C-alpha positions as CSV (number, residue, x, y, z in Angstrom):
1,X,-30.2,-4.9,5.5
2,X,-30.1,-1.1,5.5
3,X,-31.7,-1.1,8.8
4,X,-29.1,-3.6,10.3
5,X,-26.4,-0.9,9.6
6,X,-27.9,1.2,12.2
7,X,-27.9,-1.5,14.7
8,X,-31.7,-1.6,14.7
9,X,-33.6,-4.9,14.1
10,X,-37.1,-3.9,13.1
11,X,-40.1,-6.3,13.2
12,X,-41.8,-7.5,9.9
13,X,-44.9,-5.6,11.1
14,X,-42.9,-2.4,11.3
15,X,-41.2,-2.8,7.9
16,X,-44.8,-3.7,6.4
17,X,-46.3,-0.6,7.9
18,X,-43.5,1.5,6.7
19,X,-43.8,0.1,3.0
20,X,-47.5,0.7,3.1
21,X,-46.8,4.5,3.6
22,X,-44.9,4.6,0.2
23,X,-46.9,6.2,-2.7
24,X,-45.7,3.4,-5.2
25,X,-42.8,1.1,-5.8
26,X,-39.9,1.7,-3.3
27,X,-36.4,2.3,-4.6
28,X,-33.3,2.7,-2.5
29,X,-33.6,6.6,-2.4
30,X,-37.2,6.4,-1.2
31,X,-36.5,3.7,1.4
32,X,-33.6,5.8,2.9
33,X,-36.0,8.9,3.0
34,X,-38.8,6.9,4.7
35,X,-36.4,5.1,7.1
36,X,-34.6,8.4,7.8
37,X,-37.8,9.8,8.8
38,X,-38.4,6.9,11.2
39,X,-34.8,7.3,12.7
40,X,-35.4,10.7,14.1
41,X,-34.7,10.5,17.8
42,X,-32.2,7.5,17.4
43,X,-28.6,7.5,16.8
44,X,-27.2,10.8,16.0
45,X,-25.5,11.3,12.5
46,X,-22.0,11.4,14.2
47,X,-22.6,8.0,15.7
48,X,-23.5,6.4,12.5
49,X,-20.8,8.3,10.6
50,X,-18.2,7.1,13.1
51,X,-19.1,3.7,12.8
52,X,-18.0,4.0,9.1
53,X,-14.9,6.2,9.9
54,X,-13.5,3.3,11.9
55,X,-12.8,1.7,8.4
56,X,-11.6,4.9,6.8
57,X,-7.9,5.1,8.0
58,X,-7.1,8.2,6.0
59,X,-10.2,10.2,7.2
60,X,-11.4,11.0,3.6
61,X,-15.1,10.5,4.3
62,X,-15.2,7.6,1.7
63,X,-14.5,3.8,1.8
64,X,-13.6,1.9,-1.3
65,X,-16.7,-0.1,-2.3
66,X,-14.9,-3.5,-2.6
67,X,-13.5,-3.0,0.8
68,X,-16.9,-2.2,2.3
69,X,-18.6,-5.0,0.5
70,X,-15.8,-7.4,2.3
71,X,-16.6,-5.9,5.6
72,X,-20.4,-6.1,5.1
73,X,-20.2,-9.7,4.0
74,X,-17.6,-11.1,6.4
75,X,-18.2,-9.2,9.8
76,X,-21.0,-8.9,12.3
77,X,-24.5,-9.5,10.8
78,X,-23.2,-10.5,7.5
79,X,-24.9,-9.2,4.3
80,X,-25.4,-11.4,1.3
81,X,-23.9,-10.2,-2.0
82,X,-27.4,-9.3,-3.2
83,X,-28.1,-7.2,-0.1
84,X,-24.9,-5.3,-0.8
85,X,-25.9,-4.9,-4.4
86,X,-29.2,-3.6,-3.3
87,X,-27.4,-1.1,-1.0
88,X,-25.1,0.0,-3.8
89,X,-27.6,0.5,-6.4
90,X,-28.4,4.1,-5.6
91,X,-25.8,4.7,-2.8
92,X,-23.5,7.7,-3.1
93,X,-20.5,5.9,-5.0
94,X,-18.3,7.9,-7.2
95,X,-16.8,6.6,-10.5
96,X,-13.6,5.6,-8.7
97,X,-15.7,3.3,-6.7
98,X,-15.6,5.4,-3.4
99,X,-18.6,4.9,-1.1
100,X,-19.3,8.3,0.4
101,X,-20.5,7.5,4.0
102,X,-20.8,11.0,5.0
103,X,-23.5,11.6,2.3
104,X,-25.0,8.1,3.0
105,X,-25.3,9.0,6.6
106,X,-27.0,12.4,5.7
107,X,-29.3,10.7,3.3
108,X,-30.2,8.1,6.0
109,X,-31.1,10.8,8.6
110,X,-32.5,13.5,6.4
111,X,-33.7,11.9,3.1
112,X,-32.2,12.2,-0.5
113,X,-31.8,15.6,-2.0
114,X,-33.9,16.4,-5.1
115,X,-32.1,16.2,-8.3
116,X,-32.6,19.9,-8.8
117,X,-30.7,20.8,-5.6
């Protein structure tokens, strides 16, 4: 599902190989870090960020999580509610329910920051 956001459609073998690189259970942050490493040389950050920005009419860098859920479950390669829940589990969403797509894109391309940063 997260892979589909980038327009990529990896094979099961590719995903299995990526998961085998993990040192243990994979959470969302680890997945983004690992997947971001694989994305080097693919869509630049601005392309991914601009895909989200199309739905950010006020150019704030965030999209309301309910609106993004609606978009993800009704447009294009539709996500299930469970897939959106998984995406949101550790996604950069503030207490007001704003999904920070700028930070999400940074994580996708460069990996998650350490908690100490």
